[in-house]
N, C-alpha and C positions, 0 to 999 in steps of 0.2 A: 874294981868298978863292976857294977852289976848291969849286964845288958839285957834289955827287955826284948823278947821275941814277939814278932807280930803274930796274931792268931792265924792258924792254918787257913781258915775261911777267907781272911783278908788277903793272904798271900795268893790264894787261888783266884780271887776276884781280880787282883792286880795283874796276875799272869794272863788271865783271860782278856783283860782290857788291852794289855800290851800286845797280845797275839792278834786281837782284832785290829789294832792300829797297824801292825805289820801287814796283815791281809789287805787292809784298805789301801795302804801305800803301794802294795804290789799289784793291785787291780789295774788292768790296762785302761788307758785313756780311750774312750769311745765317743768321738764327736758325732754330732748329727751330720748327715751327708746329703747334699742337694746337688743333683746333676741336672743342668738345664741344657736342653737340646733345641736349637733353632733349626728351621726347615728351609733349605735352599739358600743358606747364607754362607758364601765362600769367603776366602780372605779378601777378595776384591770388594766385598761389601762391608768390611769391618775397619773402623778407623785405627785399630791397633796395628794394622799392617800397612805397607807402603804402596799398595798397588793402585788404589783409586784416588785421584786428586780431589774428588768431591764426594766422600762417603757420607752415609747417614750420621747424624749427631746422636751419640749414645752415651751421655754423661754417666749414667749409672753403671753400665757395663764397662766403660772405660776406666772408671774409678776402681771397680773390682779388679780388672786386669792389671792395672798399674800398681795395685797393692799386693800383687801376688807374682806368679810365674806365668809368663806368656811363652807358649811353645811355638817356635818358629817353623817347625817342620812336622806338622801333624797331618796325618792322612785318615780320611774316612773311606767309604766306598762311593761309587759314582751315583747311587740312587738312594732314595729315602728308605725303602723297605729293606734293602740289603744291608744298609748301615744299622738299622734297628736289630736285625738278626745278629749281626756281628757284636753289637753292644750287649744284647741279652744273653748270648751264648759264649762269647769270648772266642768264637771260631770264625775262620775265613769261610767264604761262600762255598768253596770247593768241598769243604768238609760237611756243610749242613745242607747243601743243595739249594741254598738261597742265592741264586745267581741271576734270576730273571725277573719274574713278576712278583706281585704282592701275595705270595703263597705262604701258608702257615709255617712257622718254625716247627721243627719236629718235636713231638712230646718226649722222645727218648733223649734229647739233648738237654742237659742240665742248664737251667737259666741262672743268672746272677741271683735272682730272688730265691731260688731253691738252694743255691750254694750257701747263701747267708743263713737261711733257716735250718739247714741240715748240718752246719758246722757249729760245734758247741761254743766256740769262742765268739761267734757273731749272732747266735740264735735269739738273743734278747732284743734285736732290732725290730722295731715296727717298720713295715715297708709299704710303699704306695707307688703306683704308676699313674700319672695324671697327664692326659693329653693324647697325642697322636700315637696309636698303637701300630696298626698297619701290617701286622704279621700273623693274622689268624682271627677269623670272626665267628667260627662255628662254636657250638657248645660241646663240652666234654663232660658227660655224666652230670648234666644239669648245671655245670659251671661255665661261665664265659671263658674264652680262651686265655685272657691274661691271668685270671684266678686259677685256671687249670695248670698254668705254668708257674705257680708259686707266688703270684702277687697277692698281698693281703687286702689291698684296697685299690680298685681301678675306677677311674672316672675320666671319660674323655671320648675321643672320636675313634671308636674301635675299628671302623672301616679304613681309617687313615685320612684320605682326602675327602673334600666335600663333593657332594653331588652337583654336577654342573647345572642341573635343572632346578636346584634348590636355591636357598637364600644365601649360600656361602657363609661368611663369617657372622652374619646376623640371624641366620636360621639354619640350624645344623642338628644332627643326630647326636645326642648325649647318652652314653651308656655308663651306668654305675653298678658296681658289683663288689661283693665281699664273699668269703666262704660261708658266712652266717646268714646271708639274705638271698632272696630271689633277684635275678638280674633285672634292673630297671632300665627301660629304654624310653626316652622322651625327646621332644623337640625343644631345644634351647633357643631363645630369641635374644639372649644376652651376647654381646660382642665376644667372639670366641677367645681372643687373647685375654680379655678381662675375666671372663668366666673361669678359664683354666687357672688363672692366678688366684681367684677367690676360692676355688675348690682346694688348691694347695694350702692356702692360708688356713682355711677351716679345718682341714685334716691335721695340719701341724699343731694347731692350737689344742687339739684333743689328745695329743700324745703325752705320756708320762714316762717314757723310756727313750733311749737313743733311737733315732729314726733315720731312715734312708728313703728318699723320694726322688723319682725321676719326673721332671716337669718338661714334657716334650711339646713345645709349642707347634701349632700349625704354621704360624707366621715365620718368615714372610712368603711361604708357598702360596701359589695362586688359589683362588681367583684374586687378581689384582683389584684393589679397591682403595678408596680414600677414607681412612679411619676418622672417627670423630676428632675434631681439631683440639679437643682438650687433652688428647693423648700424644700430640706431637707438635712440632713447630715448623713443619715443612712449608706451610702456606706463607710464613713470614720470609722465606728465602726463595720464593719464586714469584715471577711477575704475573703468572696466570692464576686465575681463581679456579681451583680444582673442585670437582665433584666426582663421585664414584663412576659415573657413566663416561668419564674421560679416561678411565683406567682400562687397561687391556683385559681380555678374558683369560680364563685359566688355560694352561697348556694341556690339560688332561685330554687324552684321546686324539691329540693332533699329531701329524707327522713331523719329522725333524725339519722338513722344508717349511712347513707352516709355522713351526716354532721360530725358525730363523727369521722369518718375515716379521713376526710379532715382536721379537726381541729388538729388531732393528728400528721398529717404529714405536715401541712402547715407552710410556713416560717413566723415566727413572724416578721422578718425584713420587709417584704412587708407591713404588717399591720401597723407597727410603722412608716414606711416611709409615709404612707397615712395620719396618724395623724399629723406627723411633717409638711407635706405639708399644711394641714389645718391651723396649728399654724402659719406658715409663712404668709399665706393670712390674717389671723386675724391680724397679726402685720401690714400688709399693710393697712388694713382697719383702724386700730387705727392711723396710720400715716396720713391717709387721714382726719380723724376727727381732728387731730392736725392742719393740713394744713388749714382746714376750720374754725378753731377756735371754734370747737364744742366738743372737747374731754372732757373738764372739765364740760360741761353741759349735759353729756350723762351718764345715768345709763346703765350698762351692766349686764345682767343676762345670765349665761352660764350653760348648762346642757347637759348630754347625754340623749338619748331617751329610752334606756332600758339597761339591764345588758349586760355584755360582750358577744360577739359572739366568743371569743377566750379564753375559760375557762382554761388557762394553770395553774391557781392556785385555780381552783374551782373543786370540785368533779364531775366526770361524766358529766351528762347533766343538772346540776343544774345552768345553766347560761341562756342566752337569750332563750325565749320561755317557761321558767319554772316559777312556782310560788315560787320557792326558792329565798332566798335573792340574790343569784348571778344573777338572772334574773331581779331583781327590783332595786337594789342599784346602783345609778348613781352619777357621779361627778356633783356638783352643787355649784355655788358660785355667788356672786353679788359684783360689784365693780363700782366705778365712782361716779357720781353726787348723793349727798345725803347719801352716805355710809361713815359714820364717824368712824365706828368701823373697824379699819384696822389691818390686821394680826390676825383676830379672827377666831377661829374654833368653830362654833356654834353647840351644841349638840341637839337642839330642832328638832323635826320631821317636815319635809316638804314633800309635794307630788307635782307631776307635775300639778295637778289641781290648786294648790295654786298660780301659776303664774297669773292666770286669775284675782283674787281679788287683788293681789299685784300691777299689772300693772294698774288696775282700780283705786286703791287708790292713787298711785303716780301720775297718770294723772289728778287727781282732780275730779273723778266721785263722785257723792253724794250718798253714801251708808255707812254702818257701818263696812266695811272691811270683811264681810262674805257674800258670795253669792253662791248658788248652793252647790257643794261639795268643795268649795274653801275658804280658810282662808288666809288673807293677812299676809305675813311675813315682810311687810314694816317696822314695828316698830323695828324689830331686826337688821335693817341695821344701825340704829343710836343709839340704846340703848339696854338694856337687858329686856326692857318691850315691850310686844306685845301680839298678840292673840296666845295663846298656843294651839297647836294641841296635843291632848292626844293620838290619834291613827292614824297610817298610814294604808291605805287600797289599795289593787289593785286586779283586777280580770281578768279572761280569760276563754274563752270557745272555744277551737280550736281542730279540728280533722285533723290529717295528716295520712300518710301511716304508721307511727310508732305508732299511737294510739291517744288517746284523753287526752287533758289537760283541765280539766273543774273545776272551783272553784274559790277560792279567798284566799288571805293571809291578815292578819291583825297583827299589832304589836304595842306595847308600847315601852318604853325605855329598857325593860329587857327581854321581851319574844315576840315570834312570833308564831301565830297559822296559819297553812296552811291546808285548806280544799281542798284536791285534789281528784277529782272523788268520792266524798262522804265520804272520810276517813280523819279524823282529826289527825294532828300531832302537838304537842306543842314543841317548841324549846326554850331553854335558849340561848339568844344571846351572842355570843362572839364578843366583839368590835374589836378584833385584826385580825380575819379571818372569813371565812365562814364555819368553822367546828362547827356548832351549835349542842348543846347537846339535845337529845330527852328526854323530861321530861314529856311526856304525862301521864304516869302512876303515877308519883310521885307528881304532882301538880294539883290535881283535881279542886281546887278553881280557880286558874288562868286559867285553861283550860275552865271552864264554863264561866268565865267572858269574855274571849276573844271570845268564841263561841257566846255569846249573843251580844257582840259588833259587830262582823263580820256579823251576821245575820241581825242586825238592819241596819247597813250601806248598806248591800246588798239590803235590801228592800227599801232603800231610806228614812228611817224614820229620 
């Protein structure tokens, strides 16, 4: 039998095709990544948790959460700006100096955006930060502070909060910048929550590579107001007819005592309406991703940035701005691309710093899943195996007219130690509410272990 040999050229072509197929098969999966940050929404303001008997109605966010992994024990920091610094740098405040006011993050600290672009495995991602920046407003060599810190596209409220004397959510300062353009600053008269969503939709639609975007809403941070009723259904669930002049003023610039009075008298309906308006716009963004054929290829991580500013079910001032659990415990979930554990409530500890490593790992950056003060929780999105965080930590050093809040809190699964102004208090954690039991005197061994742990983390060891 005579065997015919394939021409050498054909063999070469077939080999090349086979090699290309192998390369394509071995290419890492790189989903789009969307991180949504709400402002001043603690677990007491989220229907995914059990603390508030009458939370806002958030069907879009609830559907996302229930289709993914809800983290039961997630910690941020007590304030908006310190959490943003932790998110961007993957570092605790003691290491960055971001412990007090809305001061700039340090240029020498590598941001998540710089990490992605400088790592060969993730450098192909297009990146954007849209919304509330709050950690540096000055220009650096002609670039806005976000762009100087590695953001490829910034659009939002670079100052962070709205000017009390301005128009709030309906008249606010919009800054837009990229490395290729001069910074644009203008007044936007479009409702802030809606405008930020449109900016995100427009940017995403322009991308032709994997993308990573932070959508940092100002909502539901003050000033309190009554959003257009096309964005929420609160009016249908209250007997009073609401207008914005019935909602309380912003807390900005007020003392803790003044805030306490406002919280006690403020209409919860206004706050819930702001959360529900945000939920509506998240739904619109998800619909846009569906329209673009990108929904199934997008991982969504959602979190609040600090504990509740409306502590209706938390004792006294143990909410936002405090180192108590009410100031640190935030809603936190992941859903979408790569999340195969659906309808799971995950008990493992996570902190806001951990988003840094998680985004890096999912984007394909070459590292072991641990960087700075950040541990990737990517493994827990698809299995029960991953990098276990033994302790969660948060810190603050802030002085107001009402006094000083200086120190840190550290917790494991059963106990929390708070070092407040030099005094240590050990609490036994109650998983059902914020009524933690003081066990400082009765648990000396646990007290010492958490003291040593907190001091070590605070030193950066």
